Kinemage of the C-alpha trace (Angstrom):
@kinemage 1
@onewidth
@group {chain A} dominant
@subgroup {mainchain}
@vectorlist {calphas} color= white
{ca met a 1} P -23.025 -56.074 -3.997
{ca thr a 2} L -24.910 -57.118 -7.126
{ca gly a 3} L -28.543 -57.560 -8.001
{ca arg a 4} L -29.763 -54.267 -6.570
{ca arg a 5} L -32.773 -52.815 -8.375
{ca leu a 6} L -33.208 -49.082 -8.344
{ca leu a 7} L -35.643 -46.686 -10.023
{ca leu a 8} L -34.793 -42.997 -10.117
{ca arg a 9} L -38.050 -41.261 -10.907
{ca gly a 10} L -38.619 -37.751 -12.232
{ca ala a 11} L -35.009 -36.697 -12.874
{ca glu a 12} L -33.883 -33.914 -15.180
{ca leu a 13} L -31.275 -35.055 -17.706
{ca leu a 14} L -28.622 -32.766 -19.127
{ca asp a 15} L -30.517 -32.509 -22.418
{ca gly a 16} L -33.454 -31.015 -20.511
{ca arg a 17} L -35.709 -34.092 -20.603
{ca arg a 18} L -37.576 -35.253 -17.532
{ca ala a 19} L -37.151 -39.006 -17.251
{ca asp a 20} L -37.191 -42.107 -15.090
{ca val a 21} L -33.988 -44.172 -14.983
{ca arg a 22} L -33.892 -47.842 -14.015
{ca val a 23} L -30.710 -49.403 -12.610
{ca arg a 24} L -30.157 -53.145 -12.443
{ca asp a 25} L -27.012 -55.041 -11.564
{ca gly a 26} L -24.865 -51.938 -11.687
{ca arg a 27} L -25.952 -50.776 -15.139
{ca ile a 28} L -28.572 -48.454 -16.590
{ca ala a 29} L -31.370 -50.744 -17.761
{ca glu a 30} L -33.905 -48.214 -19.045
{ca ile a 31} L -34.443 -44.488 -19.592
{ca ala a 32} L -37.944 -43.285 -20.474
{ca ala a 33} L -40.433 -40.547 -19.713
{ca ser a 34} L -42.255 -42.963 -17.446
{ca val a 35} L -40.994 -46.320 -16.186
{ca pro a 36} L -43.423 -48.378 -14.096
{ca arg a 37} L -42.030 -49.677 -10.848
{ca ala a 38} L -41.149 -53.367 -10.834
{ca ala a 39} L -41.623 -55.638 -7.863
{ca gly a 40} L -38.846 -55.282 -5.303
{ca glu a 41} L -37.491 -52.133 -6.890
{ca glu a 42} L -36.147 -49.369 -4.648
{ca val a 43} L -37.516 -45.967 -5.702
{ca val a 44} L -35.801 -42.579 -5.410
{ca glu a 45} L -38.083 -39.622 -6.116
{ca cys a 46} L -35.815 -37.124 -7.835
{ca gly a 47} L -38.259 -34.226 -7.902
{ca gly a 48} L -36.707 -32.674 -11.006
{ca gly a 49} L -33.180 -32.758 -9.626
{ca ala a 50} L -30.478 -33.115 -12.258
{ca leu a 51} L -29.180 -36.630 -12.878
{ca leu a 52} L -25.652 -36.567 -14.301
{ca pro a 53} L -23.007 -39.104 -15.194
{ca gly a 54} L -20.546 -39.469 -12.333
{ca leu a 55} L -17.715 -36.954 -12.315
{ca val a 56} L -14.142 -37.971 -13.144
{ca asp a 57} L -11.153 -36.405 -11.387
{ca his a 58} L -8.409 -36.897 -13.963
{ca his a 59} L -5.482 -36.044 -11.637
{ca leu a 60} L -5.190 -36.564 -7.889
{ca his a 61} L -3.125 -38.505 -5.343
{ca leu a 62} L -5.030 -41.107 -3.333
{ca his a 63} L -2.562 -42.101 -0.649
{ca ala a 64} L -1.451 -38.497 -0.173
{ca leu a 65} L -5.110 -37.576 0.359
{ca ala a 66} L -5.456 -40.270 3.000
{ca ala a 67} L -2.156 -39.342 4.669
{ca ala a 68} L -3.137 -35.668 4.791
{ca arg a 69} L -6.032 -36.593 7.089
{ca arg a 70} L -3.627 -37.696 9.817
{ca ser a 71} L -1.115 -34.908 9.286
{ca val a 72} L -0.649 -31.522 10.929
{ca arg a 73} L -1.785 -28.567 8.858
{ca cys a 74} L 1.221 -26.242 8.529
{ca gly a 75} L 0.003 -23.661 6.045
{ca pro a 76} L -2.844 -21.361 5.037
{ca pro a 77} L -5.626 -20.971 5.813
{ca glu a 78} L -5.194 -22.791 9.143
{ca val a 79} L -1.642 -21.552 9.840
{ca thr a 80} L -0.508 -18.145 8.643
{ca asp a 81} L 2.520 -17.075 10.750
{ca pro a 82} L 5.484 -18.474 12.693
{ca ala a 83} L 3.615 -18.463 15.997
{ca gly a 84} L 0.771 -20.448 14.467
{ca leu a 85} L 3.217 -22.962 12.990
{ca ala a 86} L 4.982 -23.372 16.343
{ca ala a 87} L 1.646 -23.910 18.079
{ca ala a 88} L 0.484 -26.457 15.509
{ca leu a 89} L 3.672 -28.514 15.774
{ca ala a 90} L 3.750 -28.261 19.585
{ca ala a 91} L 0.194 -29.590 19.783
{ca ala a 92} L 0.844 -32.457 17.377
{ca ser a 93} L 1.206 -36.021 18.555
{ca pro a 94} L 3.632 -38.359 16.781
{ca gly a 95} L 2.108 -41.098 14.662
{ca pro a 96} L 2.627 -44.815 15.246
{ca asp a 97} L 6.062 -44.486 13.638
{ca gly a 98} L 7.138 -41.842 16.163
{ca trp a 99} L 7.237 -39.066 13.553
{ca ile a 100} L 5.230 -35.866 13.209
{ca arg a 101} L 4.038 -35.360 9.636
{ca gly a 102} L 3.074 -31.865 8.485
{ca val a 103} L 1.502 -30.778 5.201
{ca gly a 104} L 0.514 -27.637 3.331
{ca tyr a 105} L 3.487 -25.421 4.201
{ca his a 106} L 4.002 -22.199 2.255
{ca glu a 107} L 6.750 -19.593 2.545
{ca ser a 108} L 4.205 -16.936 3.499
{ca val a 109} L 4.022 -18.597 6.936
{ca ala a 110} L 7.666 -18.407 8.051
{ca gly a 111} L 9.874 -18.016 4.989
{ca asp a 112} L 12.115 -20.802 3.703
{ca leu a 113} L 11.682 -23.663 6.153
{ca thr a 114} L 14.974 -25.459 6.851
{ca gly a 115} L 16.011 -28.116 9.322
{ca ala a 116} L 17.432 -25.465 11.641
{ca val a 117} L 14.127 -23.589 11.725
{ca leu a 118} L 12.187 -26.802 12.396
{ca asp a 119} L 14.579 -27.627 15.245
{ca arg a 120} L 13.644 -24.403 16.964
{ca leu a 121} L 9.946 -25.087 16.479
{ca cys a 122} L 9.827 -28.792 17.362
{ca pro a 123} L 13.086 -30.392 18.563
{ca arg a 124} L 11.710 -33.352 20.565
{ca his a 125} L 10.455 -35.597 17.719
{ca pro a 126} L 11.490 -36.355 14.158
{ca val a 127} L 9.466 -33.979 11.971
{ca arg a 128} L 8.883 -33.900 8.250
{ca val a 129} L 6.819 -31.124 6.669
{ca gln a 130} L 5.665 -31.190 3.061
{ca his a 131} L 5.508 -28.047 0.953
{ca arg a 132} L 2.068 -27.120 -0.312
{ca ser a 133} L 3.123 -27.936 -3.879
{ca gly a 134} L 4.001 -31.510 -2.897
{ca ala a 135} L 7.434 -31.023 -4.481
{ca met a 136} L 9.546 -30.752 -1.311
{ca trp a 137} L 9.913 -32.207 2.190
{ca met a 138} L 11.602 -30.355 5.053
{ca leu a 139} L 13.203 -32.380 7.873
{ca asn a 140} L 14.388 -31.355 11.324
{ca ala a 141} L 17.664 -32.681 12.764
{ca arg a 142} L 16.114 -35.761 14.380
{ca ala a 143} L 14.437 -36.697 11.116
{ca ala a 144} L 17.617 -36.023 9.118
{ca arg a 145} L 19.610 -38.332 11.388
{ca ala a 146} L 16.952 -41.031 11.168
{ca val a 147} L 17.152 -41.130 7.350
{ca arg a 148} L 20.966 -40.621 7.344
{ca leu a 149} L 20.628 -37.510 5.230
{ca asp a 150} L 24.295 -36.568 5.601
{ca glu a 151} L 25.368 -39.881 4.007
{ca ala a 152} L 22.930 -39.773 1.070
{ca asp a 153} L 23.648 -38.670 -2.482
{ca his a 154} L 20.131 -38.236 -3.874
{ca pro a 155} L 20.137 -35.290 -6.332
{ca gly a 156} L 17.096 -33.765 -4.621
{ca ile a 157} L 18.933 -33.180 -1.325
{ca glu a 158} L 19.558 -29.449 -0.915
{ca arg a 159} L 22.956 -28.498 0.536
{ca asp a 160} L 24.468 -25.253 1.739
{ca ala a 161} L 27.721 -23.745 0.489
{ca ala a 162} L 29.716 -26.075 2.752
{ca gly a 163} L 27.941 -29.152 1.373
{ca thr a 164} L 25.867 -29.732 4.505
{ca pro a 165} L 22.239 -30.801 3.960
{ca thr a 166} L 19.774 -28.026 4.817
{ca gly a 167} L 16.958 -30.474 5.622
{ca arg a 168} L 15.125 -29.663 2.395
{ca ile a 169} L 14.595 -32.514 -0.110
{ca trp a 170} L 13.143 -31.962 -3.592
{ca arg a 171} L 11.194 -34.584 -5.575
{ca ala a 172} L 12.466 -37.491 -3.512
{ca asp a 173} L 9.306 -39.121 -2.191
{ca gly a 174} L 10.337 -42.654 -3.103
{ca trp a 175} L 13.813 -42.252 -1.602
{ca leu a 176} L 12.434 -40.758 1.617
{ca arg a 177} L 9.765 -43.433 1.911
{ca ser a 178} L 12.418 -46.131 1.664
{ca arg a 179} L 14.164 -44.707 4.739
{ca leu a 180} L 11.137 -44.098 6.921
{ca pro a 181} L 9.967 -46.610 9.524
{ca pro a 182} L 8.111 -49.406 7.726
{ca gly a 183} L 4.344 -49.164 7.522
{ca ala a 184} L 1.443 -50.063 5.294
{ca pro a 185} L 0.005 -47.446 2.901
{ca pro a 186} L -2.960 -45.611 4.468
{ca ala a 187} L -6.430 -47.075 4.016
{ca leu a 188} L -8.610 -45.343 1.433
{ca ala a 189} L -12.138 -45.940 2.712
{ca asp a 190} L -12.601 -42.376 4.021
{ca val a 191} L -11.198 -40.936 0.798
{ca gly a 192} L -13.550 -43.098 -1.257
{ca arg a 193} L -16.574 -41.926 0.731
{ca asp a 194} L -15.594 -38.270 0.422
{ca leu a 195} L -15.088 -38.590 -3.317
{ca ala a 196} L -18.491 -40.263 -3.687
{ca arg a 197} L -20.211 -37.571 -1.656
{ca leu a 198} L -18.800 -34.990 -4.060
{ca gly a 199} L -20.178 -36.917 -7.041
{ca ile a 200} L -16.848 -38.400 -8.179
{ca thr a 201} L -17.147 -41.943 -9.511
{ca ala a 202} L -13.770 -42.363 -11.254
{ca val a 203} L -10.269 -41.071 -10.579
{ca thr a 204} L -6.815 -41.067 -12.093
{ca asp a 205} L -4.059 -41.331 -9.510
{ca ala a 206} L -1.167 -39.261 -10.840
{ca thr a 207} L 1.430 -40.219 -8.239
{ca pro a 208} L 4.679 -41.042 -10.067
{ca asp a 209} L 6.722 -44.192 -9.508
{ca leu a 210} L 4.225 -46.067 -7.374
{ca ser a 211} L 5.797 -48.890 -5.428
{ca pro a 212} L 4.442 -52.422 -5.870
{ca glu a 213} L 3.086 -52.138 -2.311
{ca ala a 214} L 1.191 -48.950 -3.154
{ca val a 215} L -0.266 -50.462 -6.333
{ca ala a 216} L -1.307 -53.569 -4.406
{ca ala a 217} L -2.904 -51.498 -1.625
{ca ile a 218} L -4.937 -49.358 -4.026
{ca thr a 219} L -5.997 -52.444 -5.967
{ca ala a 220} L -7.024 -54.248 -2.785
{ca asp a 221} L -9.088 -51.285 -1.521
{ca ala a 222} L -10.804 -51.025 -4.906
{ca arg a 223} L -11.623 -54.740 -5.050
{ca ala a 224} L -12.960 -54.704 -1.493
{ca gly a 225} L -15.219 -51.727 -2.248
{ca ala a 226} L -13.469 -49.474 0.279
{ca leu a 227} L -12.471 -47.344 -2.709
{ca pro a 228} L -15.576 -47.612 -4.907
{ca gln a 229} L -14.327 -45.345 -7.687
{ca arg a 230} L -12.975 -46.735 -10.947
{ca val a 231} L -9.224 -46.102 -10.803
{ca his a 232} L -6.455 -45.459 -13.333
{ca leu a 233} L -2.832 -45.424 -12.097
{ca leu a 234} L -0.349 -43.270 -14.010
{ca gly a 235} L 2.496 -44.285 -11.725
{ca ala a 236} L 2.186 -48.041 -12.156
{ca pro a 237} L 5.482 -49.660 -13.247
{ca leu a 238} L 6.238 -49.309 -16.934
{ca ala a 239} L 5.388 -52.956 -17.509
{ca gly a 240} L 1.875 -52.198 -16.227
{ca pro a 241} L -1.358 -52.071 -18.213
{ca pro a 242} L -0.833 -51.019 -21.856
{ca gly a 243} L -2.753 -47.952 -22.929
{ca val a 244} L -2.629 -46.323 -19.466
{ca pro a 245} L -0.329 -43.278 -19.614
{ca trp a 246} L 2.976 -43.447 -17.741
{ca lys a 247} L 3.815 -40.522 -15.473
{ca ile a 248} L 6.994 -38.512 -16.043
{ca val a 249} L 7.825 -35.548 -13.807
{ca leu a 250} L 9.764 -32.595 -15.185
{ca ala a 251} L 10.866 -31.222 -11.823
{ca asp a 252} L 11.194 -27.463 -11.527
{ca ser a 253} L 14.237 -28.043 -9.297
{ca gly a 254} L 16.214 -29.789 -12.046
{ca leu a 255} L 15.093 -30.474 -15.600
{ca pro a 256} L 16.497 -33.570 -17.312
{ca ala a 257} L 18.690 -33.506 -20.392
{ca leu a 258} L 16.782 -33.601 -23.674
{ca asp a 259} L 18.251 -36.995 -24.630
{ca asp a 260} L 17.212 -38.459 -21.269
{ca leu a 261} L 13.628 -37.244 -21.596
{ca thr a 262} L 13.386 -38.347 -25.213
{ca gly a 263} L 14.633 -41.797 -24.238
{ca arg a 264} L 12.079 -42.146 -21.443
{ca ile a 265} L 9.255 -41.198 -23.812
{ca arg a 266} L 10.445 -43.717 -26.394
{ca arg a 267} L 10.636 -46.484 -23.760
{ca ala a 268} L 7.093 -45.751 -22.624
{ca his a 269} L 5.758 -45.786 -26.183
{ca ala a 270} L 7.614 -49.029 -26.921
{ca ala a 271} L 5.910 -50.569 -23.860
{ca gly a 272} L 2.513 -49.607 -25.294
{ca arg a 273} L 1.974 -46.718 -22.903
{ca pro a 274} L 1.440 -43.051 -23.736
{ca val a 275} L 3.064 -40.511 -21.419
{ca ala a 276} L 1.521 -38.131 -18.916
{ca val a 277} L 4.140 -35.468 -18.284
{ca his a 278} L 4.152 -33.058 -15.351
{ca ala a 279} L 5.063 -29.666 -16.842
{ca val a 280} L 4.451 -26.547 -14.780
{ca thr a 281} L 6.931 -23.962 -16.041
{ca arg a 282} L 7.538 -22.457 -19.464
{ca glu a 283} L 10.951 -24.126 -19.599
{ca ala a 284} L 9.540 -27.567 -18.792
{ca leu a 285} L 6.856 -27.207 -21.442
{ca val a 286} L 9.347 -26.194 -24.141
{ca leu a 287} L 11.594 -29.130 -23.232
{ca leu a 288} L 8.670 -31.543 -23.376
{ca leu a 289} L 7.472 -30.343 -26.771
{ca val a 290} L 10.964 -30.632 -28.259
{ca ala a 291} L 11.327 -34.138 -26.806
{ca leu a 292} L 7.978 -35.222 -28.206
{ca arg a 293} L 8.959 -33.930 -31.632
{ca glu a 294} L 12.095 -36.057 -31.402
{ca ala a 295} L 10.416 -39.176 -29.997
{ca gly a 296} L 7.093 -38.834 -31.789
{ca ser a 297} L 3.768 -38.533 -30.013
{ca val a 298} L 1.105 -41.242 -29.767
{ca pro a 299} L -2.614 -41.083 -28.979
{ca gly a 300} L -3.086 -40.666 -25.245
{ca asp a 301} L 0.000 -38.531 -24.620
{ca arg a 302} L -0.948 -35.734 -22.234
{ca ile a 303} L 0.417 -32.777 -20.322
{ca glu a 304} L -0.286 -32.679 -16.602
{ca his a 305} L -0.927 -29.197 -15.143
{ca ala a 306} L 0.232 -27.006 -18.066
{ca ala a 307} L 0.214 -24.255 -15.460
{ca leu a 308} L 1.881 -21.741 -17.763
{ca val a 309} L 1.347 -22.003 -21.521
{ca pro a 310} L 2.675 -19.170 -23.704
{ca his a 311} L 0.293 -18.386 -26.534
{ca glu a 312} L 2.887 -19.217 -29.175
{ca leu a 313} L 3.082 -22.837 -27.956
{ca ile a 314} L -0.631 -23.624 -28.205
{ca gly a 315} L -0.394 -24.574 -31.865
{ca glu a 316} L 2.540 -26.896 -31.158
{ca ile a 317} L 0.527 -28.688 -28.446
{ca ala a 318} L -2.347 -29.115 -30.896
{ca asp a 319} L -0.075 -30.325 -33.718
{ca leu a 320} L 1.361 -33.040 -31.464
{ca gly a 321} L -2.147 -34.265 -30.618
{ca leu a 322} L -1.668 -33.803 -26.881
{ca ala a 323} L -4.382 -33.527 -24.261
{ca val a 324} L -4.056 -31.170 -21.284
{ca val a 325} L -5.172 -32.066 -17.764
{ca thr a 326} L -5.209 -28.817 -15.821
{ca gln a 327} L -6.316 -27.372 -12.463
{ca pro a 328} L -7.829 -23.877 -12.548
{ca gly a 329} L -8.901 -24.487 -8.951
{ca phe a 330} L -5.407 -23.399 -7.953
{ca leu a 331} L -6.208 -19.866 -9.108
{ca ala a 332} L -9.301 -19.744 -6.925
{ca asp a 333} L -7.467 -21.279 -3.978
{ca arg a 334} L -4.206 -19.301 -4.230
{ca gly a 335} L -4.893 -16.421 -6.567
{ca gly a 336} L -2.933 -13.957 -4.439
{ca asp a 337} L 0.204 -16.074 -4.715
{ca tyr a 338} L 0.038 -16.104 -8.506
{ca ala a 339} L -0.650 -12.364 -8.644
{ca arg a 340} L 2.421 -11.748 -6.491
{ca asp a 341} L 4.846 -14.362 -7.841
{ca val a 342} L 4.073 -14.519 -11.576
{ca pro a 343} L 4.975 -11.517 -13.762
{ca ala a 344} L 1.890 -9.590 -14.843
{ca asp a 345} L 2.581 -10.153 -18.548
{ca glu a 346} L 2.398 -13.937 -17.946
{ca his a 347} L -0.959 -13.907 -16.122
{ca pro a 348} L -2.892 -14.644 -19.352
{ca asp a 349} L -0.770 -17.810 -19.750
{ca leu a 350} L -1.887 -19.329 -16.423
{ca tyr a 351} L -4.070 -22.461 -16.507
{ca arg a 352} L -5.360 -21.879 -20.011
{ca cys a 353} L -8.624 -23.583 -20.958
{ca arg a 354} L -10.649 -21.876 -23.660
{ca ser a 355} L -7.756 -20.974 -25.967
{ca leu a 356} L -6.511 -24.566 -25.873
{ca ile a 357} L -9.948 -25.941 -26.697
{ca ala a 358} L -10.338 -23.400 -29.489
{ca ala a 359} L -7.098 -24.731 -30.995
{ca gly a 360} L -8.418 -28.297 -30.897
{ca val a 361} L -6.586 -29.401 -27.736
{ca pro a 362} L -8.663 -31.721 -25.504
{ca val a 363} L -8.807 -30.219 -21.989
{ca ala a 364} L -9.840 -32.027 -18.822
{ca leu a 365} L -10.263 -30.482 -15.385
{ca ser a 366} L -8.976 -32.038 -12.196
{ca ser a 367} L -8.002 -31.231 -8.620
{ca asp a 368} L -4.412 -32.385 -7.945
{ca ala a 369} L -5.723 -33.066 -4.430
{ca pro a 370} L -4.455 -32.899 -1.749
{ca tyr a 371} L -2.245 -30.165 -3.247
{ca gly a 372} L -5.232 -28.431 -4.831
{ca pro a 373} L -8.881 -28.186 -3.771
{ca leu a 374} L -10.642 -31.555 -4.118
{ca asp a 375} L -14.154 -30.147 -4.607
{ca pro a 376} L -15.003 -30.557 -8.328
{ca trp a 377} L -17.786 -27.990 -8.125
{ca ala a 378} L -15.282 -25.378 -6.950
{ca val a 379} L -12.954 -26.285 -9.836
{ca ile a 380} L -15.843 -26.009 -12.320
{ca ala a 381} L -16.724 -22.606 -10.862
{ca ala a 382} L -13.084 -21.513 -11.157
{ca ala a 383} L -12.924 -22.564 -14.816
{ca ser a 384} L -16.068 -20.633 -15.649
{ca gly a 385} L -15.614 -17.682 -13.282
{ca arg a 386} L -13.354 -14.779 -12.537
{ca thr a 387} L -10.265 -16.735 -11.614
{ca leu a 388} L -9.260 -17.172 -15.256
{ca gly a 389} L -8.567 -14.364 -17.659
{ca pro a 390} L -11.625 -13.342 -19.694
{ca gly a 391} L -10.312 -15.145 -22.764
{ca glu a 392} L -9.814 -18.433 -20.895
{ca arg a 393} L -13.139 -18.835 -19.091
{ca leu a 394} L -15.319 -21.731 -20.141
{ca pro a 395} L -19.108 -21.657 -20.343
{ca pro a 396} L -20.368 -23.467 -17.205
{ca arg a 397} L -21.718 -26.442 -19.145
{ca arg a 398} L -18.404 -26.808 -20.986
{ca ala a 399} L -16.583 -26.720 -17.666
{ca leu a 400} L -18.886 -29.452 -16.372
{ca asp a 401} L -18.206 -31.515 -19.508
{ca ala a 402} L -14.480 -31.345 -18.668
{ca tyr a 403} L -15.309 -33.458 -15.595
{ca leu a 404} L -17.479 -35.872 -17.588
{ca ala a 405} L -14.952 -37.172 -20.117
{ca pro a 406} L -14.076 -40.872 -19.769
{ca pro a 407} L -11.099 -41.644 -17.498
{ca asp a 408} L -9.166 -43.034 -20.470
{ca asp a 409} L -9.946 -40.049 -22.696
{ca pro a 410} L -9.437 -36.805 -20.755
{ca gly a 411} L -10.913 -33.902 -22.660
{ca gly a 412} L -12.818 -36.285 -24.930
{ca ala a 413} L -16.544 -36.374 -25.617
{ca pro a 414} L -18.465 -36.056 -22.341
{ca arg a 415} L -20.280 -39.165 -21.155
{ca arg a 416} L -24.081 -39.130 -21.232
{ca leu a 417} L -26.583 -41.473 -19.617
{ca arg a 418} L -27.585 -44.338 -21.902
{ca pro a 419} L -29.216 -47.753 -21.498
{ca gly a 420} L -26.554 -50.407 -21.060
{ca gly a 421} L -24.011 -47.973 -19.688
{ca pro a 422} L -22.528 -48.227 -16.190
{ca ala a 423} L -24.691 -46.834 -13.415
{ca asp a 424} L -22.200 -44.184 -12.313
{ca leu a 425} L -24.626 -41.393 -11.481
{ca val a 426} L -24.901 -38.159 -9.531
{ca leu a 427} L -28.291 -36.857 -8.427
{ca leu a 428} L -28.539 -33.198 -7.473
{ca his a 429} L -31.116 -31.623 -5.202
{ca glu a 430} L -32.210 -29.282 -7.985
{ca pro a 431} L -31.953 -28.816 -11.756
{ca trp a 432} L -28.550 -28.038 -13.233
{ca arg a 433} L -27.485 -24.412 -13.104
{ca ala a 434} L -24.184 -22.618 -13.402
{ca asp a 435} L -23.560 -21.751 -9.739
{ca leu a 436} L -24.033 -25.135 -8.075
{ca ala a 437} L -21.754 -26.089 -5.180
{ca ala a 438} L -20.872 -29.368 -3.473
{ca asp a 439} L -23.946 -29.214 -1.247
{ca ala a 440} L -26.083 -29.573 -4.382
{ca val a 441} L -25.167 -33.284 -4.504
{ca arg a 442} L -27.995 -35.389 -3.061
{ca leu a 443} L -26.614 -38.847 -3.722
{ca thr a 444} L -24.121 -40.714 -5.857
{ca val a 445} L -24.583 -44.153 -7.391
{ca ile a 446} L -21.533 -46.241 -8.252
{ca gly a 447} L -22.599 -49.521 -9.780
{ca asp a 448} L -25.382 -50.519 -7.462
{ca val a 449} L -24.200 -48.804 -4.264
{ca ile a 450} L -25.726 -45.498 -3.143
{ca tyr a 451} L -23.726 -42.862 -1.266
{ca gln a 452} L -25.751 -40.158 0.433
{ca ser a 453} L -24.341 -36.642 0.486
{ca val a 454} L -23.285 -35.071 3.772
{ca gly a 455} L -26.237 -33.238 5.298
């Protein structure tokens, strides 16, 4: 839709001014202390509520978010023990493809989930269950036969001492998808509405190795307005848009050789694309930094997650000119897991924010949804609250700014409202303060379309 005229009256801007903001044809036409209403103009009385630029989630997974809606929850908080998992799978109905799809599994529910365990829980249908991290799928015997797991040689297929597949597959989404019953990627309209209701007006899809069908589906939903957010795709084929980073995954289950990683980085740079590299562990981060020293870094190169950054590597990240796109929301969502599984002397290294910024490293916040909490207000609270070590917490406004950087410049200067700029706006019920939650969002404007918040 174009041609909509909108006047937002009496809003509080982030610089503390009270102002009226006029929107025409999807752009901000005027900002002033008082703007007289024009004929045919729709008026929103803001009542002093904060008017912000739309938020940007710099790392999520669109189709996985949509697929999670039609999947069985297999992990906390909904499912916490073997009996709960058995009940959830028993109550599930197969999808149109005849499969049951589960998500969110964690070992705290029933230990290491193998095909044999899934057979005991749900033997009647092919079942695939995704680990909460998104890094692994677990298949029962019916599912394993359907994808001919025993004949496959993908390096992510886990095998026992006798060489028999266990049903667990690491970092093999594309391979698995190619062997599943054919079907179109899930529609994104519900995801787009939920993102808008949270105040998110732009996203970066960080799914690696997107198929041409997935790229086409996302593009079609965006053009049709079903997905109203402005979208960047890190997983588009290497020959895709220059300047958009290309996703490389350093899998915890098997790191590549240094020469292989260096070669991939050089190929991306030669194609005019920076790299966005998934690095969660200390070992992956060290490997990446060595490879970037060999290949050379370019503007736009970034580290995805940087879940564990030893203090001695911060200077190296800064020297290479890298940005970091991180997710402190994981600590709020799963803090007990980190406290139990990560050695105490490494806790200060988890999801660093403030120390990176202090060293000159651009830092952007994001969700990694559906694997992390989607709510940006919860992530902002995590970055500025108790979930980070005292030396890593950001002032609340700085944490908000980490959601306001442009999609093509994560961690860069936060966007501010200006005449001529795009009308990507979030109106809150009240003035900005540090402890706002998702229910503070009153409405979101993307171009010239208004999305009302839930409730």
